[in-house]
TORPA-4810 file (N, C-alpha, C, O; in nm, 3 decimals):
<nodes>
NODE_1_-0.600_0.257_1.617_-0.484_0.221_1.520_-0.377_0.311_1.538_-0.395_0.429_1.568_K
NODE_2_-0.251_0.251_1.519_-0.141_0.337_1.515_-0.087_0.319_1.367_-0.091_0.209_1.312_E
NODE_3_-0.041_0.423_1.309_0.005_0.412_1.167_0.130_0.501_1.145_0.161_0.597_1.216_F
NODE_4_0.197_0.457_1.038_0.309_0.524_0.990_0.302_0.539_0.829_0.290_0.435_0.764_F
NODE_5_0.307_0.646_0.771_0.308_0.657_0.627_0.440_0.730_0.581_0.481_0.830_0.639_T
NODE_6_0.500_0.678_0.481_0.620_0.729_0.435_0.583_0.748_0.276_0.543_0.654_0.207_F
NODE_7_0.599_0.872_0.229_0.573_0.914_0.087_0.693_0.978_0.040_0.753_1.062_0.107_V
NODE_8_0.733_0.937_-0.080_0.835_1.003_-0.157_0.804_1.047_-0.291_0.705_0.993_-0.342_T
NODE_9_0.866_1.132_-0.359_0.837_1.170_-0.489_0.749_1.295_-0.487_0.713_1.347_-0.381_G
NODE_10_0.717_1.340_-0.603_0.631_1.451_-0.634_0.492_1.409_-0.629_0.464_1.289_-0.635_L
NODE_11_0.397_1.505_-0.619_0.252_1.476_-0.618_0.214_1.391_-0.741_0.127_1.303_-0.738_A
NODE_12_0.286_1.423_-0.848_0.247_1.358_-0.972_0.318_1.228_-0.985_0.288_1.155_-1.080_S
NODE_13_0.411_1.188_-0.896_0.481_1.054_-0.903_0.491_1.007_-0.752_0.595_1.019_-0.687_N
NODE_14_0.385_0.960_-0.707_0.385_0.921_-0.573_0.442_0.779_-0.543_0.412_0.685_-0.616_P
NODE_15_0.519_0.765_-0.443_0.572_0.626_-0.389_0.533_0.631_-0.242_0.555_0.733_-0.176_N
NODE_16_0.474_0.522_-0.188_0.434_0.537_-0.051_0.437_0.386_0.011_0.420_0.281_-0.051_E
NODE_17_0.463_0.403_0.144_0.446_0.281_0.231_0.366_0.320_0.352_0.408_0.406_0.430_V
NODE_18_0.256_0.259_0.367_0.179_0.278_0.485_0.172_0.156_0.568_0.137_0.052_0.514_T
NODE_19_0.202_0.158_0.702_0.200_0.046_0.792_0.105_0.086_0.908_0.124_0.188_0.975_V
NODE_20_0.009_0.006_0.929_-0.093_0.027_1.031_-0.096_-0.086_1.127_-0.114_-0.199_1.083_I
NODE_21_-0.080_-0.066_1.257_-0.098_-0.160_1.367_-0.240_-0.144_1.416_-0.276_-0.041_1.474_L
NODE_22_-0.329_-0.253_1.391_-0.462_-0.243_1.418_-0.498_-0.308_1.564_-0.418_-0.383_1.619_C
NODE_23_-0.609_-0.277_1.617_-0.651_-0.322_1.749_-0.695_-0.472_1.751_-0.677_-0.544_1.849_N
NODE_24_-0.747_-0.509_1.648_-0.796_-0.646_1.633_-0.806_-0.694_1.492_-0.769_-0.623_1.398_N
NODE_25_-0.857_-0.817_1.475_-0.855_-0.871_1.322_-0.965_-0.804_1.243_-0.950_-0.790_1.122_E
NODE_26_-1.070_-0.762_1.301_-1.185_-0.691_1.234_-1.122_-0.555_1.179_-1.151_-0.512_1.068_D
NODE_27_-1.042_-0.498_1.257_-0.982_-0.369_1.220_-0.881_-0.388_1.105_-0.866_-0.299_1.020_A
NODE_28_-0.816_-0.495_1.103_-0.721_-0.541_0.991_-0.804_-0.555_0.861_-0.766_-0.507_0.754_V
NODE_29_-0.907_-0.615_0.874_-1.005_-0.635_0.755_-1.049_-0.501_0.701_-1.052_-0.473_0.581_D
NODE_30_-1.084_-0.419_0.801_-1.144_-0.282_0.756_-1.024_-0.199_0.693_-1.042_-0.125_0.596_Q
NODE_31_-0.905_-0.215_0.751_-0.802_-0.135_0.696_-0.766_-0.186_0.552_-0.741_-0.106_0.462_T
NODE_32_-0.763_-0.317_0.533_-0.746_-0.363_0.394_-0.843_-0.316_0.308_-0.803_-0.278_0.198_V
NODE_33_-0.977_-0.310_0.334_-1.074_-0.259_0.257_-1.056_-0.110_0.221_-1.081_-0.067_0.108_A
NODE_34_-1.010_-0.034_0.323_-0.977_0.106_0.307_-0.859_0.123_0.207_-0.865_0.204_0.115_S
NODE_35_-0.754_0.046_0.228_-0.651_0.050_0.133_-0.703_0.026_-0.016_-0.672_0.103_-0.106_F
NODE_36_-0.783_-0.083_-0.036_-0.838_-0.105_-0.167_-0.918_0.011_-0.221_-0.903_0.048_-0.337_E
NODE_37_-1.004_0.070_-0.136_-1.073_0.188_-0.186_-0.996_0.297_-0.223_-1.021_0.365_-0.323_K
NODE_38_-0.890_0.321_-0.138_-0.796_0.435_-0.163_-0.725_0.411_-0.289_-0.708_0.509_-0.361_Y
NODE_39_-0.678_0.289_-0.330_-0.612_0.259_-0.447_-0.705_0.281_-0.578_-0.663_0.334_-0.681_I
NODE_40_-0.827_0.237_-0.561_-0.932_0.254_-0.656_-0.948_0.412_-0.681_-0.948_0.454_-0.796_E
NODE_41_-0.960_0.490_-0.581_-0.972_0.636_-0.597_-0.849_0.693_-0.660_-0.861_0.784_-0.741_K
NODE_42_-0.729_0.646_-0.628_-0.606_0.706_-0.684_-0.591_0.664_-0.827_-0.531_0.740_-0.904_E
NODE_43_-0.641_0.552_-0.869_-0.638_0.509_-1.011_-0.727_0.604_-1.085_-0.689_0.649_-1.194_I
NODE_44_-0.850_0.641_-1.032_-0.932_0.739_-1.109_-0.859_0.882_-1.117_-0.863_0.952_-1.219_Q
NODE_45_-0.797_0.916_-1.009_-0.721_1.047_-1.005_-0.608_1.050_-1.114_-0.589_1.152_-1.181_L
NODE_46_-0.536_0.940_-1.131_-0.414_0.937_-1.210_-0.449_0.867_-1.343_-0.357_0.818_-1.410_Y
NODE_47_-0.578_0.859_-1.386_-0.608_0.776_-1.495_-0.547_0.817_-1.634_-0.547_0.740_-1.730_K
NODE_48_-0.497_0.937_-1.638_-0.435_0.986_-1.765_-0.277_0.986_-1.749_-0.202_1.050_-1.823_H
NODE_49_-0.240_0.916_-1.655_-0.081_0.911_-1.638_-0.057_0.754_-1.631_-0.076_0.694_-1.525_T
NODE_50_-0.017_0.692_-1.739_-0.006_0.546_-1.744_0.095_0.487_-1.652_0.074_0.377_-1.602_S
NODE_51_0.208_0.559_-1.627_0.313_0.509_-1.543_0.249_0.491_-1.404_0.270_0.389_-1.338_S
NODE_52_0.172_0.592_-1.360_0.109_0.585_-1.217_0.004_0.485_-1.216_-0.017_0.420_-1.113_E
NODE_53_-0.062_0.467_-1.319_-0.165_0.358_-1.319_-0.108_0.215_-1.296_-0.160_0.131_-1.224_I
NODE_54_0.006_0.199_-1.368_0.086_0.071_-1.349_0.117_0.046_-1.202_0.092_-0.060_-1.145_D
NODE_55_0.171_0.147_-1.147_0.213_0.137_-1.007_0.092_0.115_-0.913_0.099_0.035_-0.820_K
NODE_56_0.005_0.171_-0.933_-0.128_0.162_-0.853_-0.194_0.032_-0.872_-0.232_-0.030_-0.774_L
NODE_57_-0.210_-0.016_-0.997_-0.267_-0.141_-1.021_-0.178_-0.254_-0.964_-0.232_-0.363_-0.942_E
NODE_58_-0.051_-0.238_-0.938_0.028_-0.335_-0.877_0.054_-0.311_-0.727_0.139_-0.377_-0.667_N
NODE_59_-0.015_-0.221_-0.671_0.001_-0.195_-0.530_0.000_-0.319_-0.443_-0.082_-0.409_-0.460_A
NODE_60_0.095_-0.323_-0.347_0.105_-0.436_-0.254_0.024_-0.413_-0.131_0.046_-0.314_-0.061_I
NODE_61_-0.069_-0.500_-0.101_-0.137_-0.488_0.030_-0.121_-0.627_0.099_-0.169_-0.730_0.052_I
NODE_62_-0.053_-0.620_0.211_-0.020_-0.743_0.292_-0.066_-0.725_0.430_-0.087_-0.612_0.475_K
NODE_63_-0.083_-0.840_0.505_-0.116_-0.835_0.643_-0.033_-0.940_0.712_0.002_-1.043_0.653_T
NODE_64_-0.002_-0.915_0.832_0.066_-1.016_0.923_0.024_-0.981_1.065_0.055_-0.875_1.119_K
NODE_65_-0.050_-1.080_1.127_-0.100_-1.045_1.265_-0.187_-0.930_1.253_-0.279_-0.925_1.171_G
NODE_66_-0.154_-0.824_1.343_-0.239_-0.706_1.347_-0.193_-0.593_1.261_-0.243_-0.480_1.266_L
NODE_67_-0.095_-0.628_1.183_-0.026_-0.522_1.085_-0.092_-0.526_0.950_-0.126_-0.634_0.903_Y
NODE_68_-0.111_-0.422_0.892_-0.154_-0.413_0.751_-0.062_-0.315_0.686_-0.035_-0.209_0.741_A
NODE_69_-0.013_-0.350_0.568_0.080_-0.262_0.490_0.027_-0.243_0.345_-0.020_-0.334_0.276_I
NODE_70_0.039_-0.111_0.307_0.017_-0.071_0.167_0.147_-0.028_0.109_0.213_0.053_0.174_L
NODE_71_0.193_-0.074_-0.010_0.311_-0.024_-0.069_0.286_0.010_-0.221_0.245_-0.076_-0.299_C
NODE_72_0.310_0.131_-0.257_0.297_0.177_-0.394_0.441_0.219_-0.436_0.494_0.315_-0.379_V
NODE_73_0.500_0.155_-0.526_0.637_0.176_-0.561_0.668_0.132_-0.702_0.589_0.068_-0.771_C
NODE_74_0.788_0.172_-0.741_0.845_0.124_-0.886_0.886_-0.017_-0.887_0.861_-0.087_-0.985_D
NODE_75_0.948_-0.064_-0.781_1.008_-0.198_-0.788_0.936_-0.285_-0.702_0.976_-0.299_-0.586_D
NODE_76_0.826_-0.351_-0.745_0.743_-0.431_-0.659_0.807_-0.565_-0.629_0.770_-0.624_-0.527_Y
NODE_77_0.902_-0.619_-0.709_0.979_-0.740_-0.680_1.065_-0.713_-0.561_1.064_-0.797_-0.470_S
NODE_78_1.136_-0.609_-0.550_1.217_-0.576_-0.435_1.135_-0.547_-0.316_1.174_-0.589_-0.207_K
NODE_79_1.028_-0.482_-0.325_0.937_-0.459_-0.205_0.883_-0.586_-0.155_0.882_-0.606_-0.033_A
NODE_80_0.836_-0.678_-0.240_0.789_-0.812_-0.200_0.896_-0.891_-0.128_0.871_-0.960_-0.030_N
NODE_81_1.020_-0.878_-0.183_1.132_-0.949_-0.120_1.156_-0.901_0.027_1.173_-0.978_0.122_T
NODE_82_1.156_-0.769_0.035_1.178_-0.709_0.172_1.062_-0.753_0.261_1.084_-0.799_0.373_I
NODE_83_0.938_-0.738_0.213_0.827_-0.775_0.300_0.836_-0.922_0.345_0.811_-0.953_0.462_L
NODE_84_0.871_-1.010_0.252_0.885_-1.154_0.285_0.991_-1.177_0.390_0.974_-1.262_0.478_Q
NODE_85_1.101_-1.102_0.382_1.203_-1.108_0.484_1.152_-1.084_0.629_1.200_-1.138_0.729_E
NODE_86_1.046_-0.993_0.627_0.981_-0.962_0.761_0.854_-1.044_0.786_0.776_-1.009_0.875_Y
NODE_87_0.832_-1.149_0.715_0.723_-1.242_0.743_0.593_-1.201_0.678_0.490_-1.258_0.713_G
NODE_88_0.590_-1.109_0.587_0.467_-1.077_0.514_0.465_-1.154_0.388_0.529_-1.110_0.292_F
NODE_89_0.394_-1.271_0.378_0.395_-1.358_0.264_0.281_-1.317_0.166_0.265_-1.379_0.061_D
</nodes>
């Protein structure tokens, strides 16, 4: 797998985009499952910070071909619009 992660903000206010290019479709499925587990773990970590829980519960996980993307951000509408422009429906 090749991957790129971009994280902004403070540790108490994370925003992140992770893009992973997988070797095959099975790896894409495994990556999506890993993203889902990661989000569940982060929800437990931030369970006392409601603004972070909202962001994590609305995390975007999308795939296109062999790419898998995880996006945790404040403006999910804008993020979805950008991802759709690049073919992530």
